[in-house]
SENU-277163 format. One line per 8 residues: number of its first residue (from 1); their letters; for each residue x negated, y negated, z negated of C-alpha. Coordinates in steps of 0.05 Angstrom, whole numbers. Each point is the difference from the previous one (the first is absolute). Example, Ala and Ser with C-alpha at 12.3 -4.5 7.8 and 13.67 -1.06 7.14 Angstrom:
2
1 = as = -246:90:-156  -27:-69:13
This chain:
258
1 = xxxxxxxx = 0:0:0  -23:-71:15  5:-42:-62  -13:-63:40  65:10:39  68:-25:-25  39:51:-41  58:-1:48
9 = xxxxxxxx = -15:2:74  41:-5:63  22:72:-3  23:-3:-73  72:-12:-19  22:-61:-39  5:13:-75  75:-9:-4
17 = xxxxxxxx = 54:28:44  69:-33:-1  62:39:20  71:-24:3  16:-73:-13  22:-48:-54  76:-3:-1  57:-5:-50
25 = xxxxxxxx = -22:61:-39  -28:-16:-70  -52:55:7  -73:-10:19  -35:67:9  -75:7:-10  -44:61:8  -70:-5:-29
33 = xxxxxxxx = -25:67:24  39:13:65  -61:5:45  -65:38:1  -40:-41:50  -74:-11:-11  -40:-56:33  -42:28:57
41 = xxxxxxxx = -62:-28:-32  10:44:-62  8:65:38  34:53:-43  -32:-25:-65  -33:68:-5  66:33:-17  15:67:36
49 = xxxxxxxx = 55:-1:52  48:45:-39  -1:-48:-60  32:-55:42  65:39:1  3:1:-76  32:-49:-48  -68:-30:-15
57 = xxxxxxxx = 1:-35:68  71:-27:2  71:6:-26  25:58:42  68:-13:31  6:-73:-17  -14:-28:69  56:40:32
65 = xxxxxxxx = 49:-6:-58  -13:-74:-10  12:-18:73  65:39:1  22:-34:-64  -16:-69:28  42:16:61  59:24:-41
73 = xxxxxxxx = -2:-60:-47  -14:-48:57  -58:-30:-37  -75:-9:2  -54:50:-18  -72:-23:-12  -50:58:3  -74:6:-14
81 = xxxxxxxx = -33:33:60  -66:21:-34  -14:60:-43  -3:-7:-75  -69:32:7  -24:-65:33  33:-44:-53  62:12:-42
89 = xxxxxxxx = 48:-58:12  39:17:-63  -60:-15:-45  -27:-69:-16  -69:-13:29  -52:22:-52  45:54:-29  -39:65:-10
97 = xxxxxxxx = 44:36:52  2:-57:50  -54:34:42  -8:71:-24  -65:40:-1  37:65:-14  74:13:11  34:62:-30
105 = xxxxxxxx = -66:37:1  -21:-22:71  -63:-43:4  4:-61:46  -74:-10:20  16:-63:41  21:-34:-64  -57:24:-44
113 = xxxxxxxx = -49:-58:4  38:-62:22  -30:-67:-16  41:-60:-20  2:-26:71  29:65:27  53:1:-54  19:-72:13
121 = xxxxxxxx = 5:14:75  52:55:-12  39:-45:-47  0:-58:49  13:38:64  49:54:-23  28:-12:-70  12:-75:3
129 = xxxxxxxx = 36:-5:68  50:53:-21  17:-36:-64  1:-67:33  53:26:48  42:23:-58  -8:-68:-34  19:-35:65
137 = xxxxxxxx = 64:41:4  19:-12:-72  -15:-74:4  43:-7:62  58:34:-32  -7:-41:-63  0:-65:40  63:23:36
145 = xxxxxxxx = 34:17:-66  8:72:21  7:54:-54  -58:49:2  -13:69:-28  -71:27:10  0:75:14  -69:32:-4
153 = xxxxxxxx = -2:68:34  -48:55:-21  -5:76:1  -34:48:-48  -32:68:6  42:59:-25  -57:25:-43  -57:-34:-37
161 = xxxxxxxx = -56:34:-39  35:67:10  65:-24:-32  64:0:41  41:-64:-2  74:14:-7  26:-68:21  29:-12:69
169 = xxxxxxxx = -8:-75:-9  -24:-48:-53  19:-71:-19  -59:-40:-27  13:-63:-40  -30:-47:-51  23:-72:-6  70:-14:26
177 = xxxxxxxx = 20:72:10  75:-9:8  7:9:75  -45:61:0  38:32:-57  66:-10:37  -29:35:60  -25:56:-45
185 = xxxxxxxx = 70:10:-28  28:4:71  -54:50:22  16:43:-61  71:7:25  -25:31:65  10:76:-2  -63:39:-17
193 = xxxxxxxx = -47:-59:-9  -49:-4:-58  -19:-73:-9  -60:-23:-41  2:-61:-45  -71:-28:7  -19:68:26  -46:25:30
201 = xxxxxxxx = -33:-67:-13  15:-59:-44  0:-71:25  -43:-47:-42  -30:-69:6  -66:29:25  14:68:31  36:-30:59
209 = xxxxxxxx = -7:-66:38  57:-9:50  60:0:-47  -33:-40:-57  -30:-51:48  59:-10:48  62:18:-39  -11:-4:-74
217 = xxxxxxxx = -38:-66:5  58:-31:38  54:31:-43  28:37:61  42:63:-8  -41:58:25  -14:74:-1  -62:42:10
225 = xxxxxxxx = 26:65:29  -39:65:4  25:59:42  -32:69:-3  -40:11:63  27:68:19  69:-31:5  -21:-52:52
233 = xxxxxxxx = -56:37:36  42:12:62  50:-39:42  61:34:-30  -21:-17:-71  -16:-71:19  69:-9:31  33:31:-62
241 = xxxxxxxx = -34:-48:-48  9:-60:45  74:15:4  4:10:-75  -36:-64:-17  38:-40:53  63:21:-37  -24:-8:-72
249 = xxxxxxxx = -42:-64:4  61:-44:19  40:34:-55  -55:-17:-50  0:-72:24  76:-5:-7  -5:26:-72  -59:-46:-14
257 = xx = 38:-62:23  68:19:-29
């Protein structure tokens, strides 16, 4: 790799991808780990090809499911195009897991000895444009007096450290949890679903970045939603969950505003 070349070249995608459009819907969808692109300059980061299909590289199923959901809700989806192995856009710069050296047991040699300039370059060229686009969207809606609910879309691996995870979905919350808990109640009424309350992860001031920075700081209703990856790994599962959420999110908003 040529360190004297820009991180993103002519053949690299833009950091953010925008699907759908801003309309009358209150929902703004964001997907921090939808993509698994790597800048050409960085090669494969020394990570074997098979590892790029695992959860360590991206949130499996969220690109397909998120785009279907944006279509059904007639709203906008802002996705991150680059792999979380390049930089995790749901971690504040400087967080220990912002640029990982090892992920779920897999070494990432291309991240092993980064100097401050290399770290800053990833922040400025990949992390910051994505979050600036979200800020732009939220600012525009605020100026127009348009109600906004931030919906952060994620997926989680069915097993971690040899332990099976029983939840089909999880609602993560911290400050201002009301909208998320309403959605959790609605999901729990769906036949056969096991819904986690701050499971398999908990949302805290420092563990995540997108919801605290964009939603909690503004006092916006929000939800960080996790869906188990085996349920959205194929097109049928993505359609099923997009249909479900397109039905339940407006119900949650109606209850929230009642």
